[in-house]
VOTI-291491 format. One line per 5 residues: their letters; for each residue x, y, z of C-alpha. Coordinates in steps of 0.001 Angstrom, whole numbers, plus 500000, padded with zeros to 6 digits. Example, Ala and Ser with C-alpha at 12.3 -4.5 7.8 and 13.67 -1.06 7.14 Angstrom:
REM VOTI-291491
AS = 512300/495500/507800; 513670/498940/507140
END
This chain:
REM VOTI-291491
XXXXX = 768599/244075/919187; 770671/243384/916060; 770041/239657/916414; 766246/240199/916639; 766339/242412/913526
XXXXX = 768355/239769/911669; 765794/237056/912559; 762916/239347/911449; 764642/240080/908120; 765388/236376/907593
XXXXX = 761735/235453/908302; 760518/238220/905972; 762795/236978/903194; 761580/233389/903660; 757968/234594/903581
XXXXX = 758708/236728/900497; 760239/233722/898661; 757250/231551/899660; 754816/234245/898479; 756762/234741/895228
XXXXX = 756705/230971/894617; 752957/230851/895353; 752304/233777/892952; 754469/232154/890240; 752544/228930/890648
XXXXX = 749194/230728/890331; 750418/232757/887352; 751808/229641/885620; 748375/228062/885918; 747187/230749/883469
XXXXX = 750177/230274/881150; 748193/228089/878650; 745738/230987/878225; 748573/233462/877621; 750249/231094/875135
XXXXX = 746953/230548/873342; 746379/234323/873135; 749896/234924/871821; 749525/232199/869188; 746135/233600/868156
XXXXX = 747543/237095/867638; 750249/235804/865274; 747639/233733/863396; 745583/236866/862654; 748707/238937/861899
XXXXX = 749424/236595/858951; 746224/237713/857181; 747870/240897/855867; 749753/238641/853400; 746376/237956/851705
XXXXX = 744956/241469/851700; 746583/244704/852813; 743306/245718/854554; 743447/242722/856930; 745607/244356/859613
XXXXX = 744871/244260/863357; 746522/246139/866209; 747811/244633/869437; 745771/247221/871407; 742490/246016/869820
XXXXX = 743497/242388/870422; 744274/243090/874101; 740830/244695/874504; 739235/241442/873264; 741540/239481/875609
XXXXX = 740365/241625/878563; 736712/241126/877534; 737262/237361/877415; 738739/237432/880951; 735574/239125/882227
XXXXX = 733482/236145/881095; 731353/235037/884036; 732973/232326/886198; 730772/229234/886416; 732406/228003/889633
XXXXX = 734336/225152/887973; 737977/224335/888754; 740867/226443/887448; 741778/224006/884669; 738194/223934/883314
XXXXX = 737972/227725/883657; 741136/228144/881548; 739755/225789/878868; 736545/227820/878797; 738506/231091/878570
XXXXX = 740666/229750/875710; 737491/228747/873827; 735768/232079/874598; 738806/234070/873402; 738959/231991/870227
XXXXX = 735269/232629/869431; 735515/236368/870202; 738626/236791/868036; 737060/234739/865222; 733924/236903/865214
XXXXX = 735929/240150/865515; 738224/239222/862602; 735403/237836/860429; 733530/241143/860498; 736654/242634/858857
XXXXX = 736974/239903/856190; 735153/239544/852896; 732886/236481/852966; 735019/234649/850387; 738019/234712/852788
XXXXX = 736296/233288/855871; 736880/229620/855035; 740577/230339/854472; 740779/232095/857871; 738963/229264/859689
XXXXX = 741262/226542/858277; 744339/228726/858927; 743155/229248/862509; 742798/225481/863062; 746286/224890/861644
XXXXX = 747826/227657/863759; 746021/226866/867017; 745795/223062/866910; 748979/221732/865260; 748538/218305/866915
XXXXX = 745601/217583/864569; 748054/217314/861654; 750550/214468/861323; 753879/214685/859542; 753680/215926/855932
XXXXX = 749862/216101/855916; 749613/219896/855775; 752411/220080/853179; 750611/217537/850966; 747306/219404/851386
XXXXX = 748792/222753/850328; 750683/221191/847406; 754187/221774/848764; 755019/218088/849266; 756336/216421/846140
XXXXX = 755016/212960/845306; 757346/210814/843224; 754548/209488/840986; 755558/207300/838048; 753791/208039/834752
XXXXX = 751837/204772/834650; 751024/204482/838377; 747821/206514/837966; 746382/203605/835936; 746346/201306/838973
XXXXX = 743759/203449/840753; 740909/201850/842779; 738000/200961/840462; 735530/203347/842151; 737794/206408/841624
XXXXX = 737134/208433/838460; 739823/208219/835783; 740465/211958/835968; 741584/211557/839644; 744152/208827/838837
XXXXX = 747177/211101/839269; 745886/212548/842551; 745137/209161/844175; 748548/207872/843014; 750215/210851/844773
XXXXX = 748121/210121/847895; 749338/206503/847869; 753009/207522/847474; 752834/210207/850202; 750811/208157/852714
XXXXX = 751233/204399/851976; 750157/203300/855496; 747091/205550/855435; 746191/204249/851946; 746215/200666/853271
XXXXX = 744412/201565/856536; 741595/203101/854509; 741177/199892/852495; 740719/202017/849349; 740896/199079/846949
XXXXX = 737638/197680/848366; 734950/199122/846046; 732018/197832/848158; 733206/199839/851198; 733504/203054/849191
XXXXX = 730644/202820/846646; 728194/204994/848682; 730922/207545/849435; 731893/207799/845748; 728312/208589/844662
XXXXX = 727166/210678/847643; 726267/214338/847152; 727564/214936/850727; 730461/212504/850875; 732181/214432/853699
XXXXX = 729326/213316/855987; 729172/209748/854671; 732615/208313/855356; 732463/204499/855730; 732056/203914/859480
XXXXX = 734622/201084/859465; 737273/203511/858153; 736196/206652/860033; 737262/205173/863389; 740796/204500/862138
XXXXX = 741653/207880/860592; 741833/211494/861769; 739455/214265/860665; 742146/215894/858530; 743059/212597/856864
XXXXX = 739445/212433/855683; 739884/215898/854144; 743065/214707/852381; 741209/211789/850798; 738339/214041/849638
XXXXX = 740935/216371/848096; 742362/213421/846141; 739175/211694/844940; 736231/214094/845401; 737479/217700/844994
XXXXX = 733885/218628/844071; 733119/218392/847839; 736408/219764/849181; 735021/223204/850095; 732267/221581/852204
XXXXX = 734767/219116/853703; 737093/221954/854777; 734168/223878/856297; 732957/220742/858141; 736495/220063/859439
XXXXX = 737010/223684/860600; 733589/223849/862322; 734264/220652/864263; 737780/221689/865296; 736738/225210/866353
XXXXX = 733574/223821/868012; 731284/226102/866012; 727956/225352/864325; 728839/227324/861188; 731682/229445/859850
XXXXX = 729532/232519/859154; 729406/234486/862419; 726242/236428/863344; 725793/239222/860774; 726955/242596/861997
XXXXX = 725014/245617/860770; 726151/249176/861466; 723712/249540/864385; 725173/246487/866126; 728711/247635/865329
XXXXX = 728043/251057/866903; 727833/249379/870339; 731533/248436/870055; 732719/251887/868939; 734796/254473/870809
XXXXX = 735136/258205/870186; 738930/257768/869819; 738765/254872/867335; 737687/255545/863715; 735241/253042/862181
XXXXX = 736561/251890/858800; 733925/250409/856474; 735697/248421/853724; 733262/248211/850797; 733153/245987/847729
XXXXX = 732917/247887/844387; 729462/249270/843607; 728204/249142/847230; 727357/252239/849277; 726532/252118/853024
XXXXX = 725595/255859/853120; 721853/255260/853397; 722167/252838/856326; 724645/255174/858038; 722329/258195/857659
XXXXX = 719431/256237/859144; 721621/255121/862073; 722826/258697/862704; 719231/260022/862651; 718274/257399/865241
XXXXX = 721279/257775/867579; 722399/261383/867388; 719979/263251/865107; 720245/263924/861388; 721387/267543/861922
XXXXX = 724480/266288/863801; 725601/263989/860974; 727996/265281/858297; 729503/263526/855302; 732161/264432/852738
XXXXX = 732790/262521/849484; 736585/262623/849261; 738319/263620/846067; 740081/266643/844665; 739929/269726/846901
XXXXX = 737927/268119/849717; 740746/267567/852222; 740595/271036/853824; 736806/270843/854270; 737250/267354/855803
XXXXX = 739897/268587/858286; 737750/271553/859324; 734669/269359/859870; 736787/266812/861779; 737854/269429/864347
XXXXX = 734318/270829/864694; 732601/267443/865046; 735199/266174/867560; 734629/269300/869669; 730806/269249/869532
XXXXX = 730390/265456/869768; 728854/265031/866296; 729351/262364/863625; 731457/262688/860476; 731637/260296/857528
XXXXX = 734506/260607/855026; 733554/258581/851921; 735865/256861/849406; 739103/257660/851222; 740922/255142/848955
XXXXX = 740943/258006/846406; 743170/260137/848683; 745660/257647/850209; 748495/260232/850157; 746432/262543/852415
XXXXX = 745652/259850/854980; 748934/260417/856850; 747772/263978/857591; 744479/262516/858834; 746401/260119/861131
XXXXX = 748381/263021/862667; 745201/265033/863211; 743467/262064/864873; 746416/261570/867255; 746190/265195/868423
XXXXX = 742388/265171/868930; 740739/265050/872362; 737236/264259/871164; 733862/264541/872866; 732501/261140/874012
XXXXX = 729650/261267/871447; 731991/261922/868495; 732305/259172/865877; 734432/259176/862715; 733192/256853/859964
XXXXX = 735445/256153/856985; 734476/254238/853826; 737035/252778/851440; 737536/250144/848777; 740518/247779/849076
XXXXX = 743771/249618/848288; 747295/248114/848389; 748824/251402/849624; 746331/252090/852419; 748385/253185/855492
XXXXX = 749036/250384/857959; 748721/252541/861106; 745240/253777/860173; 744169/250196/859378; 745434/248931/862724
XXXXX = 743983/251768/864763; 740473/251494/863266; 737542/249255/864028; 736947/247540/860685; 733904/246010/859036
XXXXX = 733443/244787/855448; 730270/245864/853666; 729255/243682/850718; 726172/243500/848551; 724088/240492/849640
XXXXX = 724416/237756/846992; 721592/236370/844903; 719355/237353/841984; 716398/238311/844224; 718431/240807/846288
XXXXX = 720003/242151/843085; 716569/242771/841505; 715335/244560/844627; 718474/246756/844685; 717812/247749/841053
XXXXX = 714195/248686/841823; 715323/250705/844874; 717118/253056/842443; 713812/253793/840625; 710622/255489/841809
XXXXX = 707042/254273/841104; 706624/257362/838882; 709645/256361/836789; 708198/252854/836154; 704757/254140/835188
XXXXX = 705978/257104/833111; 704064/257466/829836; 701704/254631/830774; 703648/252216/828517; 703343/248580/829628
XXXXX = 706065/247516/827172; 708463/250103/828660; 707759/248870/832223; 708194/245251/831106; 711428/246077/829253
XXXXX = 712811/247710/832442; 711828/244527/834287; 713667/242431/831669; 716670/244765/832052; 716851/244213/835832
XXXXX = 716663/240423/835302; 719398/240591/832638; 721531/242835/834912; 721064/240480/837897; 721877/237363/835860
XXXXX = 725089/238763/834301; 726256/240068/837714; 725392/236976/839773; 726803/234630/837099; 730189/235964/838313
XXXXX = 729737/233689/841355; 730627/230788/839048; 733906/231962/837507; 735402/230478/835320; 732448/228332/834179
XXXXX = 729941/231185/834389; 732197/233914/833018; 735877/233241/832368; 736818/236277/834487; 735288/238955/836736
XXXXX = 733653/241596/834521; 732888/244926/836213; 729172/245085/835365; 727906/247938/837548; 725053/250293/838373
XXXXX = 726239/252643/835613; 725477/249863/833060; 721983/249525/834506; 721440/253303/834271; 722708/253445/830684
XXXXX = 720485/250470/829741; 717447/252098/831383; 718109/255325/829411; 718136/253367/826121; 714857/251629/827002
XXXXX = 713361/254950/828125; 714079/256458/824704; 713073/253507/822515; 710060/252059/824363; 707149/254437/824594
XXXXX = 703433/254388/823878; 702013/251025/822783; 705481/249607/822100; 704435/248179/818754; 707463/249491/816860
XXXXX = 710293/248991/819358; 713636/248437/817629; 714668/245400/819647; 717636/244701/817348; 718904/248209/818084
XXXXX = 718654/247529/821846; 720452/244172/821398; 723227/245916/819426; 723787/248741/821940; 723878/246309/824856
XXXXX = 726194/243906/823015; 728724/246359/821586; 728594/249323/823970; 726990/249035/827385; 727474/245554/828892
XXXXX = 729310/243820/826042; 731943/246578/825946; 733446/245020/829088; 733587/241445/827713; 736774/240332/825934
XXXXX = 736281/236565/825543; 734342/235565/822379; 732640/232640/824147; 731547/234875/827046; 730172/237258/824427
XXXXX = 728128/234398/822888; 726566/233760/826326; 725674/237440/826676; 724102/237592/823200; 722003/234500/823996
XXXXX = 720724/236242/827170; 719852/239389/825188; 717850/237360/822647; 716116/235418/825401; 715203/238288/827746
XXXXX = 714532/241092/825227; 712239/239027/823038; 709422/240992/821320; 707077/237983/821612; 707489/238106/825418
XXXXX = 707577/241861/825997; 704142/243007/824809; 700957/244260/826386; 698923/241567/824609; 698537/237916/825340
XXXXX = 698685/235449/828173; 701100/235283/831099; 704650/235825/829881; 707928/235009/831594; 711399/236466/831568
XXXXX = 713808/233926/832979; 712018/232390/835983; 709745/235402/836557; 706173/236077/835516; 706012/239494/833876
XXXXX = 703243/241714/835273; 701034/243164/832544; 701021/246646/834111; 702965/249801/834856; 702404/249465/838609
XXXXX = 705658/249496/840656; 704237/247256/843429; 703216/244556/840905; 706855/244205/839881; 708098/244190/843503
XXXXX = 705574/241437/844344; 706767/239370/841371; 710368/239676/842648; 709405/238862/846255; 707889/235565/845023
XXXXX = 711402/234330/844130; 713244/232060/846607; 716161/233578/848571; 718726/231213/847060; 719554/231070/843365
XXXXX = 718908/228018/841227; 721478/227186/838521; 718608/227312/835992; 718372/231134/836478; 721657/231360/834588
XXXXX = 721184/228383/832264; 723992/226635/834179; 723936/222851/834767; 722485/221261/837897; 725960/220124/839020
XXXXX = 727490/223620/838868; 728065/223506/842629; 730503/220635/842112; 732577/222761/839737; 732268/225809/842022
XXXXX = 733540/223800/845010; 736607/222684/843031; 737453/226257/842058; 736793/227791/845499; 738725/225087/847375
XXXXX = 741746/225457/845064; 741667/229252/845677; 741525/228681/849454; 744502/226285/849261; 746481/228864/847236
XXXXX = 745752/231427/849970; 746813/228990/852697; 750113/228512/850849; 750624/232299/850823; 749967/232407/854586
XXXXX = 752763/229867/855142; 755198/232208/853412; 757938/233521/855680; 757609/237262/856145; 760966/238004/854568
XXXXX = 762317/240360/851978; 764421/238694/849309; 766734/241732/849395; 767933/240540/852820; 769719/237241/852436
XXXXX = 768989/235003/855399; 770623/231607/854898; 768347/229725/857319; 765090/231236/856011; 766068/230740/852355
XXXXX = 767082/227118/853049; 763748/226390/854827; 761525/228223/852350; 763232/227262/849087; 764361/223757/850105
XXXXX = 761097/222062/848966; 761398/223549/845446; 765067/222547/845110; 764194/219018/846323; 761274/218852/843914
XXXXX = 763521/219678/840965; 765978/216995/842061; 763210/214372/842419; 761552/215240/839107; 764812/214674/837221
XXXXX = 765766/211406/838908; 766050/208612/836361; 765928/210949/833335; 768735/212403/831217; 767096/215782/830474
XXXXX = 769757/217787/832335; 772673/215919/830732; 771160/215883/827223; 773098/217918/824641; 771074/218988/821639
XXXXX = 771789/221302/818712; 769311/223853/817405; 767272/222282/814584; 767990/223557/811086; 766246/222581/807854
XXXXX = 768976/223192/805315; 767162/221294/802555; 763907/223260/803089; 761971/220017/802517; 761179/219217/806142
XXXXX = 757466/218926/806894; 756082/221775/809074; 754881/219313/811757; 758341/217703/812036; 759994/221148/812149
XXXXX = 757613/222223/814925; 758220/219093/817026; 762022/219299/816693; 761898/222966/817719; 759520/222165/820589
XXXXX = 761958/219517/821913; 764964/221837/821499; 763210/224652/823425; 762089/222179/826100; 765641/220910/826718
XXXXX = 767024/224457/826661; 764416/225585/829214; 765215/222574/831451; 768922/223552/831284; 768150/227215/832076
XXXXX = 765916/226303/835023; 768555/223857/836278; 771303/226481/836029; 769245/229087/837916; 768215/226623/840671
XXXXX = 771816/225322/840975; 772997/228908/841418; 770365/229425/844124; 771426/226206/845878; 775096/227292/845823
XXXXX = 774208/230693/847316; 772307/228976/850140; 775253/226607/850764; 777654/229574/850729; 779765/228433/847753
XXXXX = 778663/231257/845428; 778075/234993/845858; 774567/236414/845585; 773932/238321/842333; 770871/240269/841152
XXXXX = 769665/237417/838912; 769609/234911/841792; 768056/237551/844035; 765158/238094/841596; 764707/234343/841255
XXXXX = 764586/233906/845049; 762181/236846/845434; 759693/235211/843046; 760019/231737/844579; 759727/233082/848142
XXXXX = 756428/234633/846994; 755474/231248/845503; 755344/232788/842040; 756932/231404/838866; 759921/233655/837952
XXXXX = 759252/235939/834958; 762462/234759/833274; 760984/231206/833127; 757572/232399/831963; 759188/234205/829023
XXXXX = 760314/230832/827645; 757067/229003/828402; 753926/230740/829646; 752981/227896/832002; 751370/227812/835482
XXXXX = 752008/230737/837840; 752600/228336/840723; 756303/227307/840522; 755634/223744/841762; 753049/223149/839020
XXXXX = 755356/224859/836522; 758308/222551/837253; 756127/219421/837165; 754570/220499/833862; 757970/221367/832381
XXXXX = 759568/217983/833158; 756559/215847/832149; 756259/217683/828797; 760010/217620/828140; 760007/213838/828732
XXXXX = 756997/213372/826412; 758728/215293/823608; 761216/212466/822957; 758360/210122/822009; 756822/212807/819746
XXXXX = 760157/213279/817937; 760602/209523/817394; 757068/209142/816002; 757367/212244/813794; 760689/211114/812313
XXXXX = 759269/207601/811780; 756173/209012/810016; 753843/207301/812505; 752754/210396/814479; 749528/211132/812587
XXXXX = 748415/207508/812888; 748420/207634/816704; 745913/209200/819107; 747606/212423/820234; 747327/214123/823609
XXXXX = 747906/217863/823088; 748515/218370/826831; 751987/216828/826271; 752987/219880/824195; 754175/223290/825365
XXXXX = 752446/225037/822439; 749494/222903/821265; 747995/225816/819290; 751227/226072/817256; 751032/222330/816495
XXXXX = 747549/222823/814993; 748916/225741/812968; 751781/223544/811672; 749139/220993/810632; 747356/223807/808773
XXXXX = 750568/224881/807037; 751389/221294/806032; 747858/220807/804656; 748012/224074/802664; 751376/223027/801197
XXXXX = 750010/219612/800195; 746733/220940/798757; 748468/223892/797093; 746284/226650/798547; 746676/229523/801028
XXXXX = 746377/228805/804743; 743542/231344/804993; 741376/229339/802602; 741330/226323/804946; 738795/225778/807729
XXXXX = 739086/223652/810871; 736793/220616/811042; 736218/217850/813554; 734246/214609/813499; 733302/211643/815657
XXXXX = 731721/209825/812663; 734885/208685/810885; 736766/210321/808017; 736424/214027/807204; 735600/214845/803581
XXXXX = 738370/216832/801875; 741004/216142/804560; 744617/215486/803469; 745865/215007/807038; 743615/213832/809877
XXXXX = 744762/213918/813483; 743073/211916/816236; 742912/213930/819474; 742471/212136/822813; 742542/213109/826484
XXXXX = 740092/216024/826172; 738026/216844/829280; 734541/218442/829082; 732907/220679/831695; 729342/222032/831640
XXXXX = 727624/219066/829978; 728318/215514/828764; 729109/214247/825261; 729140/210634/824028; 730434/211230/820491
XXXXX = 727030/211651/818869; 725190/214281/820921; 725452/216474/824004; 723380/215865/827128; 722684/218028/830173
XXXXX = 724501/217311/833413; 722398/216108/836340; 722968/217109/839957; 725168/214090/840647; 727047/214105/837315
XXXXX = 730826/214507/837656; 731886/218125/837094; 734424/217087/834435; 734075/214109/832085; 736229/212665/829294
XXXXX = 734948/212762/825711; 735664/210130/823010; 738721/210830/820809; 737875/212929/817755; 739334/213410/814296
XXXXX = 740399/216954/813369; 741665/218314/810070; 742069/221483/808023; 739930/221270/804878; 739336/223629/801920
XXXXX = 736423/225999/802553; 734345/224599/799652; 734001/221172/801309; 730928/220617/803515; 731255/220644/807319
XXXXX = 730933/217183/808921; 727786/218372/810767; 724988/220826/809897; 725715/224296/811299; 722255/224439/812940
XXXXX = 722959/221253/814887; 726358/222220/816309; 727744/224559/818926; 731228/226017/818987; 733040/224798/822132
XXXXX = 736487/226185/823060; 739441/223977/823999; 741262/225757/826817; 744819/225057/827877; 743626/224381/831452
XXXXX = 740499/224509/833629; 741253/228152/834529; 739995/229027/830994; 742522/231782/830319; 744134/230553/827081
XXXXX = 742224/229192/824078; 743965/226481/822024; 741242/225896/819394; 737499/225414/819090; 735523/222332/818093
XXXXX = 732032/222201/816584; 730199/219667/818743; 726892/218174/817551; 724207/219317/820002; 720911/218593/818226
XXXXX = 719869/222258/818062; 718783/224542/820949; 722151/226338/820954; 721205/228778/823742; 721000/225927/826265
XXXXX = 724529/224765/825466; 725983/228277/825318; 724616/229235/828733; 725718/226013/830458; 729343/227157/830109
XXXXX = 730441/224128/828076; 734209/224031/827497; 736941/221494/826781; 740340/221375/828537; 743583/219599/827898
XXX = 744449/216949/830484; 746116/218295/833610; 749779/217318/834151
END
């Protein structure tokens, strides 16, 4: 009996082991799907580094995973089924996440997803070079040996490409101009790679080349690359309106609508509630002071009865949201109950509520046409026809066009506006009130100057703080609120691209708007035909900055982790070492300049001080980075100074202590490169200044830390020589030769122009295929006494700023460029000069 039992147990154990092995084998077959899902979850978890609102819970992710598993089986083998499931999960997660992202962040997410999910598509150092972390040891003159078809401005970038990827450079046969001539001129170069080269290089290597030589198509190239890798037709998923979103909702999961400023989904939500549950069962509370108790009471009642509740603008009451979380956890709601929450982005929005909600972003649709229609939706037909004044109705029409143009021009920052100005519906209302008061009756005696003044100094212009942006706004006011256009008499008149109806009929104005195309033309804003090339450069550089942030280790600098610090900060320490190889900047000892005789020329004094400060800053940066290196190696204790330095660098931000000495780039890699290249240039400036040859050379102001101070030193030196006050001198420039009345002339070279072209005698408009940035001929500048004539007639010139860099946030000086009249055209095209990029 015992023997029989023993045999039975032994057989059972054998069978159990066989069954376990069989189950393990079957389960392991699905391991690639599990690994893919796990990887995908960590990819989307990174997004919170970009925006606090981009947080997703594991529970929501697992629900998508379960939905993907229920995809219908097509009868194919297990391996094919798993591939299909991996793809299906990827698409479902992409669409789910994208409905929670603002449109401007979708390209970043798509490229990040490719990098996280398909690492084999990237060879060694390619991603690091793309995101700007890899340091290229580019010699100063190597950018001159660029291929002939590459624009001069891209010399430095193609030189870095050659140093980082010498084999790839040769494989691409980049020195052969005939192979690359079509690519260099193409308006869609990402789709027109030479076929002989395309076969030999990977998809991402093509993106790397476009980044180096055609950054004006980099945004499109990244989108094309991401679409192909993710096997999608386009990066914009199907649009999700609130009605479609409702089908995914649960009574236990709040729906969080993240809105962009000035947008309100209330109307659409009310219409949806009326259709689904009935208007009488829909309640909404605008959150603010004293509303929290009412909100809590309604929450309990609606959850019990199965009604809908919308709490609006909850970003105004972030402290109260923890109480809301607790209440939601204790609720046992009716199946028909839905809680809708609307909020703007807020850095202190509670993580748990973000993760436990179904999120959707709600943005105003872009474009002038949609903007005009939104403005008219705020007015009634009676309001337009009030008083029977055609001029009043036309002026309101001009106001909506002006409002749409100044708002939509923000799509082209920094060439459109230099920054994002908060023009809003309240500006439109205030403008309409002014027009309502001043335009009545026949409109014969409208004080248009008064309207221009109020708009310029109070309503819209009150938000603008850049003088060149203000000039653009004033030119729009003169163009759109023109008494010769806004009148009940005469033939067909236009404001911008629109025919102005000669009536007070609301529908006439709506019909005029509906005749516009859906997509904006650059001419609506007075911007050049090639504005998209500039926009692509700006957008792609923003996406790359975001991708760098996503690579950041999720660490707190307060916790010293030797391995993480070594990995994260190693590239910056290596960069500093490489940049200083072959130079004596770190060893150089230099005393503070002192002019004991008092006879030193202001320009010489400035340059000696500039060199002294440069060397001192190099020494300070070296000391702080050496200290950081010693802490990582364990040969020095961590102090608060090193901790603050590490915290900034781990966040890929330039430390404040460095910025105090030189207000350079906010990206530490760019900062260190700029610091060393300028410090090395300063030696040549000192030699030329002391040898009295400086003012005879063509000078590149981008080699200075403080180019505006150099121009001021020139002013001081001129005033001293002429024997007058500095205030009585004016700045003049010329491309015609000598400047009348000038004691000291300086020849400036290396200036880059965006927005139009200039050949030294007149400006010309950019065409669609014009490069976004072009060099201008060197010009003479000088400070001259005010009584001397300007080199050009004031009516034939336009004032163009010289900015420190293409971000347009720091003005160095302004030049009067000959434009041949028609100043409005050149103001609105966003013309600006930059110093060369180092």
